KOLMARLO-252949 format. One record per residue (C-alpha): x, y, z; residue in one letter; residue number from 0. Coordinates in nm, 3 decimals, padded with zeros to 5 digits, always signed. Each point is the difference from the previous one (the first is absolute). Layout:
# KOLMARLO-252949
u,v,w,aa,i
X,Y,Z,A,NUM
...
This chain:
# KOLMARLO-252949
u,v,w,aa,i
+00.000,+00.000,+00.000,X,0
+00.151,+00.331,-00.110,X,1
-00.029,+00.287,+00.250,X,2
-00.102,+00.301,-00.215,X,3
+00.121,+00.277,+00.238,X,4
+00.351,-00.150,+00.004,X,5
+00.028,-00.038,-00.380,X,6
+00.209,+00.317,-00.050,X,7
+00.249,-00.116,+00.263,X,8
+00.016,-00.349,-00.151,X,9
+00.064,+00.142,-00.347,X,10
+00.270,+00.225,+00.146,X,11
+00.166,-00.303,+00.158,X,12
-00.019,-00.190,-00.330,X,13
+00.156,+00.294,-00.185,X,14
+00.269,+00.032,+00.264,X,15
+00.082,-00.371,-00.032,X,16
+00.042,+00.036,-00.377,X,17
+00.211,+00.313,+00.033,X,18
+00.225,-00.154,+00.266,X,19
+00.074,-00.323,-00.185,X,20
+00.004,+00.174,-00.339,X,21
+00.251,+00.259,+00.117,X,22
+00.244,-00.273,+00.097,X,23
-00.050,-00.182,-00.333,X,24
+00.033,+00.325,-00.198,X,25
+00.356,+00.041,+00.126,X,26
+00.088,-00.340,-00.148,X,27
-00.204,+00.035,-00.318,X,28
+00.297,+00.083,-00.220,X,29
+00.016,+00.212,-00.313,X,30
-00.052,-00.046,-00.371,X,31
-00.101,-00.328,-00.159,X,32
+00.118,-00.198,+00.302,X,33
-00.229,+00.175,+00.245,X,34
-00.254,-00.201,+00.200,X,35
-00.368,+00.027,-00.102,X,36
-00.132,+00.104,+00.343,X,37
+00.083,+00.308,+00.205,X,38
-00.163,+00.232,+00.251,X,39
-00.308,+00.079,-00.214,X,40
-00.066,-00.364,-00.091,X,41
+00.023,-00.116,+00.362,X,42
-00.228,+00.282,+00.119,X,43
-00.262,-00.079,-00.266,X,44
+00.014,-00.374,+00.072,X,45
-00.051,+00.060,+00.372,X,46
-00.301,+00.221,-00.072,X,47
-00.133,-00.270,-00.236,X,48
+00.010,-00.248,+00.288,X,49
-00.180,+00.238,+00.235,X,50
-00.264,+00.096,-00.256,X,51
-00.063,-00.366,-00.087,X,52
-00.087,-00.082,+00.361,X,53
-00.226,+00.306,+00.024,X,54
-00.186,-00.093,-00.319,X,55
-00.044,-00.374,+00.032,X,56
+00.197,-00.140,+00.293,X,57
+00.252,-00.280,-00.019,X,58
-00.137,-00.147,-00.323,X,59
+00.065,+00.319,-00.198,X,60
+00.338,+00.032,+00.173,X,61
+00.091,-00.350,-00.120,X,62
-00.092,+00.094,-00.356,X,63
+00.201,+00.323,+00.023,X,64
+00.306,-00.177,+00.140,X,65
-00.025,-00.261,-00.276,X,66
-00.005,+00.280,-00.260,X,67
+00.302,+00.167,+00.162,X,68
+00.183,-00.333,+00.001,X,69
-00.078,-00.052,-00.370,X,70
+00.136,+00.344,-00.092,X,71
+00.310,-00.070,+00.210,X,72
+00.054,-00.331,-00.180,X,73
-00.019,+00.171,-00.341,X,74
+00.248,+00.268,+00.108,X,75
+00.230,-00.264,+00.148,X,76
+00.018,-00.207,-00.320,X,77
+00.055,+00.312,-00.211,X,78
+00.303,+00.089,+00.209,X,79
+00.330,-00.048,-00.181,X,80
+00.201,-00.017,+00.319,X,81
+00.174,-00.335,+00.038,X,82
-00.071,+00.004,+00.373,X,83
-00.305,+00.224,+00.050,X,84
-00.085,-00.137,+00.345,X,85
-00.344,-00.022,+00.153,X,86
+00.025,+00.229,+00.304,X,87
-00.179,+00.299,-00.154,X,88
-00.268,-00.218,-00.156,X,89
-00.079,-00.182,+00.326,X,90
+00.007,+00.331,+00.191,X,91
-00.253,+00.142,-00.250,X,92
-00.244,-00.286,+00.061,X,93
+00.043,+00.034,+00.377,X,94
-00.063,+00.375,-00.030,X,95
-00.335,-00.071,-00.164,X,96
-00.092,-00.234,+00.285,X,97
+00.115,+00.256,+00.259,X,98
-00.215,+00.262,-00.167,X,99
-00.299,-00.229,+00.042,X,100
+00.096,-00.077,+00.360,X,101
+00.023,+00.371,+00.082,X,102
-00.379,+00.028,-00.039,X,103
-00.066,-00.244,+00.284,X,104
+00.317,+00.007,+00.213,X,105
+00.198,+00.314,-00.088,X,106
+00.244,-00.025,+00.292,X,107
+00.097,-00.357,-00.090,X,108
+00.033,+00.088,-00.370,X,109
+00.221,+00.300,+00.079,X,110
+00.221,-00.208,+00.229,X,111
+00.052,-00.269,-00.264,X,112
+00.074,+00.270,-00.259,X,113
+00.270,+00.153,+00.219,X,114
+00.155,-00.342,+00.056,X,115
-00.004,-00.066,-00.376,X,116
+00.158,+00.337,-00.077,X,117
+00.276,-00.061,+00.254,X,118
+00.062,-00.345,-00.144,X,119
+00.022,+00.137,-00.353,X,120
+00.232,+00.284,+00.105,X,121
+00.232,-00.240,+00.185,X,122
+00.086,-00.189,-00.318,X,123
+00.373,+00.077,-00.001,X,124
+00.064,-00.067,+00.373,X,125
-00.203,-00.322,-00.012,X,126
+00.182,-00.129,-00.308,X,127
+00.335,+00.089,+00.154,X,128
-00.093,-00.169,+00.328,X,129
-00.114,-00.324,-00.165,X,130
+00.279,-00.020,-00.256,X,131
+00.299,+00.141,+00.190,X,132
-00.070,-00.017,+00.374,X,133
-00.188,-00.328,+00.043,X,134
+00.196,-00.319,-00.055,X,135
-00.142,-00.317,-00.150,X,136
+00.006,-00.166,+00.343,X,137
-00.195,+00.288,+00.156,X,138
-00.270,-00.026,-00.267,X,139
-00.021,-00.375,+00.066,X,140
-00.031,+00.062,+00.375,X,141
-00.278,+00.255,-00.063,X,142
-00.192,-00.259,-00.204,X,143
+00.048,-00.265,+00.271,X,144
-00.123,+00.240,+00.267,X,145
-00.301,+00.099,-00.211,X,146
-00.086,-00.366,-00.058,X,147
+00.034,-00.085,+00.371,X,148
-00.221,+00.295,+00.098,X,149
-00.261,+00.017,-00.275,X,150
-00.023,-00.363,-00.113,X,151
+00.098,-00.237,+00.282,X,152
-00.132,+00.194,+00.302,X,153
-00.366,+00.026,-00.114,X,154
-00.006,-00.376,-00.070,X,155
+00.109,-00.108,+00.348,X,156
-00.266,-00.096,+00.260,X,157
-00.042,+00.236,+00.292,X,158
-00.080,-00.260,+00.265,X,159
+00.173,-00.205,+00.269,X,160
+00.141,-00.328,-00.134,X,161
+00.257,-00.263,+00.091,X,162
+00.105,-00.138,+00.340,X,163
-00.191,+00.161,+00.287,X,164
-00.162,+00.230,-00.261,X,165
+00.307,+00.217,+00.041,X,166
+00.079,+00.085,-00.362,X,167
-00.174,+00.267,-00.205,X,168
+00.142,-00.025,-00.355,X,169
-00.100,+00.356,-00.089,X,170
+00.164,+00.148,+00.310,X,171
+00.319,-00.200,-00.053,X,172
+00.022,+00.108,-00.364,X,173
-00.044,+00.362,+00.109,X,174
+00.316,-00.053,+00.207,X,175
+00.178,-00.120,-00.317,X,176
-00.113,+00.317,-00.177,X,177
+00.113,+00.211,+00.296,X,178
+00.346,-00.155,-00.002,X,179
+00.036,+00.065,-00.373,X,180
-00.132,+00.356,+00.035,X,181
+00.229,+00.084,+00.292,X,182
+00.300,-00.147,-00.179,X,183
-00.089,+00.202,-00.310,X,184
-00.035,+00.315,+00.211,X,185
+00.348,-00.060,+00.139,X,186
+00.129,-00.057,-00.351,X,187
-00.147,+00.331,-00.119,X,188
+00.137,+00.183,+00.304,X,189
+00.346,-00.143,-00.064,X,190
-00.012,+00.106,-00.364,X,191
-00.108,+00.353,+00.093,X,192
+00.207,+00.059,+00.314,X,193
+00.265,-00.270,+00.002,X,194
+00.015,-00.294,+00.240,X,195
+00.140,+00.196,+00.294,X,196
-00.292,+00.246,+00.005,X,197
-00.277,-00.192,-00.175,X,198
-00.020,-00.321,+00.203,X,199
-00.031,+00.161,+00.348,X,200
-00.272,+00.235,-00.126,X,201
-00.183,-00.277,-00.184,X,202
+00.028,-00.230,+00.302,X,203
-00.155,+00.252,+00.238,X,204
-00.285,+00.085,-00.239,X,205
-00.070,-00.364,-00.085,X,206
-00.006,-00.091,+00.368,X,207
-00.341,+00.166,+00.029,X,208
-00.128,-00.256,-00.254,X,209
+00.176,-00.307,+00.139,X,210
+00.325,+00.005,+00.196,X,211
+00.033,-00.378,-00.029,X,212
-00.037,+00.012,-00.378,X,213
+00.246,+00.290,-00.013,X,214
+00.263,-00.201,+00.188,X,215
-00.054,-00.291,-00.238,X,216
+00.036,+00.232,-00.302,X,217
+00.318,+00.159,+00.140,X,218
+00.149,-00.345,+00.059,X,219
-00.075,-00.097,-00.359,X,220
+00.177,+00.314,-00.124,X,221
+00.310,-00.087,+00.202,X,222
-00.001,-00.348,-00.154,X,223
+00.026,+00.159,-00.345,X,224
+00.234,+00.284,+00.098,X,225
+00.210,-00.053,+00.317,X,226
+00.154,+00.345,-00.040,X,227
-00.312,+00.174,+00.134,X,228
-00.021,-00.198,+00.325,X,229
+00.035,+00.296,+00.241,X,230
-00.270,+00.200,-00.180,X,231
-00.227,-00.306,-00.012,X,232
+00.044,-00.066,+00.373,X,233
-00.078,+00.367,+00.065,X,234
-00.320,-00.029,-00.204,X,235
-00.099,-00.320,+00.182,X,236
+00.056,+00.156,+00.343,X,237
-00.180,+00.324,-00.090,X,238
-00.299,-00.202,-00.120,X,239
-00.034,-00.118,+00.360,X,240
-00.016,+00.364,+00.110,X,241
-00.301,+00.034,-00.229,X,242
-00.153,-00.305,+00.171,X,243
+00.035,+00.165,+00.342,X,244
-00.151,+00.326,-00.126,X,245
-00.290,-00.183,-00.162,X,246
-00.057,-00.212,+00.310,X,247
-00.015,+00.314,+00.214,X,248
-00.257,+00.158,-00.233,X,249
-00.212,-00.317,+00.005,X,250
+00.003,-00.009,+00.380,X,251
-00.083,+00.371,+00.018,X,252
-00.303,-00.054,-00.220,X,253
-00.115,-00.304,+00.201,X,254
+00.088,+00.074,+00.362,X,255
+00.204,+00.299,+00.120,X,256
+00.033,-00.159,+00.345,X,257
+00.175,-00.300,-00.155,X,258
+00.232,+00.229,-00.199,X,259
+00.098,+00.193,+00.313,X,260
+00.075,-00.327,+00.182,X,261
+00.216,-00.118,-00.291,X,262
+00.164,+00.338,-00.059,X,263
+00.337,-00.081,+00.159,X,264
+00.049,-00.341,-00.172,X,265
-00.104,+00.142,-00.337,X,266
+00.223,+00.307,+00.035,X,267
+00.295,-00.220,+00.095,X,268
-00.068,-00.233,-00.294,X,269
-00.029,+00.295,-00.239,X,270
+00.321,+00.160,+00.127,X,271
+00.189,-00.329,-00.027,X,272
-00.118,-00.069,-00.357,X,273
+00.054,+00.363,-00.108,X,274
+00.350,+00.012,+00.147,X,275
+00.090,-00.329,-00.167,X,276
-00.142,+00.111,-00.335,X,277
+00.162,+00.343,+00.015,X,278
+00.330,-00.159,+00.097,X,279
+00.001,-00.223,-00.307,X,280
-00.120,+00.291,-00.216,X,281
+00.300,+00.207,+00.111,X,282
+00.223,-00.300,-00.059,X,283
-00.139,-00.040,-00.351,X,284
+00.051,+00.371,-00.074,X,285
+00.363,+00.002,+00.117,X,286
+00.107,-00.343,-00.116,X,287
-00.043,+00.078,-00.370,X,288
-00.086,-00.359,-00.070,X,289
+00.090,-00.124,-00.343,X,290
-00.354,-00.092,-00.097,X,291
-00.029,-00.185,-00.324,X,292
-00.213,+00.163,-00.267,X,293
-00.369,-00.082,-00.008,X,294
-00.072,-00.326,-00.177,X,295
-00.327,+00.126,-00.147,X,296
-00.215,-00.228,+00.216,X,297
-00.240,+00.184,+00.229,X,298
-00.095,-00.307,+00.207,X,299
+00.040,-00.374,+00.019,X,300
-00.318,-00.206,-00.039,X,301
+00.157,-00.317,+00.154,X,302
+00.097,+00.198,+00.311,X,303
-00.355,+00.133,+00.031,X,304
-00.140,-00.352,-00.031,X,305
+00.240,-00.133,+00.266,X,306
-00.113,+00.288,+00.221,X,307
-00.364,-00.104,-00.048,X,308
+00.077,-00.365,+00.077,X,309
+00.177,+00.103,+00.321,X,310
-00.301,+00.213,+00.096,X,311
-00.232,-00.294,-00.066,X,312
+00.210,-00.221,+00.228,X,313
-00.018,+00.262,+00.277,X,314
-00.377,+00.029,-00.044,X,315
-00.047,-00.376,+00.035,X,316
+00.227,-00.012,+00.305,X,317
-00.192,+00.285,+00.165,X,318
-00.333,-00.167,-00.069,X,319
+00.127,-00.329,+00.142,X,320
+00.112,+00.185,+00.312,X,321
-00.344,+00.151,+00.050,X,322
-00.167,-00.334,-00.069,X,323
+00.214,-00.172,+00.264,X,324
-00.019,+00.257,+00.281,X,325
-00.333,+00.166,-00.078,X,326
-00.087,+00.369,-00.016,X,327
-00.018,+00.051,+00.376,X,328
+00.362,+00.101,+00.032,X,329
+00.009,+00.359,-00.128,X,330
+00.379,+00.009,+00.010,X,331
+00.033,-00.317,-00.202,X,332
-00.261,+00.119,-00.253,X,333
+00.171,+00.340,-00.038,X,334
+00.339,-00.166,-00.039,X,335
-00.137,-00.237,-00.265,X,336
-00.165,+00.288,-00.190,X,337
+00.321,+00.202,+00.025,X,338
+00.182,-00.253,-00.220,X,339
-00.209,+00.133,-00.287,X,340
-00.090,+00.360,+00.095,X,341
+00.080,+00.186,+00.319,X,342
-00.271,+00.259,-00.064,X,343
-00.287,-00.248,+00.000,X,344
+00.115,-00.139,+00.334,X,345
+00.029,+00.350,+00.147,X,346
-00.345,+00.101,-00.126,X,347
-00.157,-00.313,+00.148,X,348
+00.153,+00.058,+00.343,X,349
-00.064,+00.376,+00.000,X,350
-00.363,-00.067,-00.091,X,351
-00.033,-00.217,+00.310,X,352
+00.135,+00.290,+00.208,X,353
-00.235,+00.249,-00.168,X,354
-00.299,-00.225,+00.074,X,355
+00.101,-00.040,+00.366,X,356
+00.074,-00.373,-00.026,X,357
+00.370,+00.049,+00.081,X,358
+00.208,+00.258,+00.182,X,359
+00.270,+00.199,-00.179,X,360
+00.265,-00.155,+00.225,X,361
-00.111,-00.351,-00.097,X,362
+00.019,+00.102,-00.368,X,363
+00.368,+00.090,+00.026,X,364
+00.145,-00.349,-00.035,X,365
-00.235,-00.132,-00.275,X,366
+00.076,+00.297,-00.228,X,367
+00.374,-00.031,+00.058,X,368
-00.025,-00.376,-00.056,X,369
-00.160,+00.064,-00.339,X,370
+00.271,+00.255,-00.084,X,371
+00.270,-00.248,+00.103,X,372
-00.135,-00.289,-00.204,X,373
-00.034,+00.236,-00.296,X,374
+00.370,+00.074,+00.041,X,375
+00.066,-00.375,-00.011,X,376
-00.184,-00.011,-00.334,X,377
+00.225,+00.278,-00.128,X,378
+00.307,-00.195,+00.107,X,379
-00.127,-00.309,-00.182,X,380
-00.062,+00.199,-00.318,X,381
+00.338,+00.169,+00.025,X,382
+00.166,-00.346,+00.006,X,383
-00.222,-00.150,-00.271,X,384
+00.031,+00.285,-00.250,X,385
+00.343,+00.147,+00.072,X,386
+00.352,-00.112,+00.060,X,387
+00.159,-00.074,+00.336,X,388
+00.186,+00.332,-00.014,X,389
-00.339,+00.176,-00.026,X,390
-00.194,-00.216,+00.247,X,391
+00.249,+00.019,+00.290,X,392
+00.015,+00.384,+00.022,X,393
């Protein structure tokens, strides 16, 4: 249904869309016999054609108009004598017609897509340079693997408890695989931009807010491939634990401030210890001038991520077996078992008991610290399983 009072605004948006995209194409139109057939006027008219079609007869007339535009584009394309005419302008012209039609019903969305298209068209040279000169063949392969793992495999996995003790959720475990690959890739990008001595500590701290355990596993995998960056990788692993402490404090503050105040001294001490350790190795990495080997062009290792997931699955089964044997009555044991997987879930569970009056803040002290301690054990296991001895021991 077309809103008559808003028609002038919709037409103005359609005209603006055509002018914006057409202005960018006009700059690349060329001169003489080699010039492209579509410029600022053509794009503006096509956008208005799309808008007018929707006003006159809705989506059916728009479909006919777009088909006519596509036919004219095909004729112009085959008449072109350029050996490599390309299809960017032609596809952009068809999309402009559709955006003109969309501007009648959703002008804000149409304008946003038009801006994105104009930016994409204008970024031709930087994008071509980035793909051809900056990205390596291995990095493109890694991007395809990551896209397949995220967009193809993840939606197909069941999101339910399976396996021994119903402890394994395939979807959740595969998300961990994706996290490990993403964190490793983030470290790779940081190293390429800032160098290993600066990039890994920064990437480690930032990634720690996503998953400190996965970050430690990713740092260990990087040391396996490039032993020269060991100090920077250890710094990143330690600083990821600082992020864990900060995140744990925020979770407790949101759940039960009384519990946070009771745990303030242990958490502050843990944060200071991890920060001092991480800063110490960061300074060591900055002054040591390690002879890091050049990047191999591989952003992450899929086998390492899979080993990480298998280790996590083993810990999940062991934790479930522990709960099955001793029951849920022991809060400390339950928090410790949950901490093997995620220290925040254990802390939230205990703090919720305090908030509901079922437990005192003093009684919550040991269960939360037990979960934090068992989570540290998980980090140690992953450091050994993914990295070398020289990484795991420090």
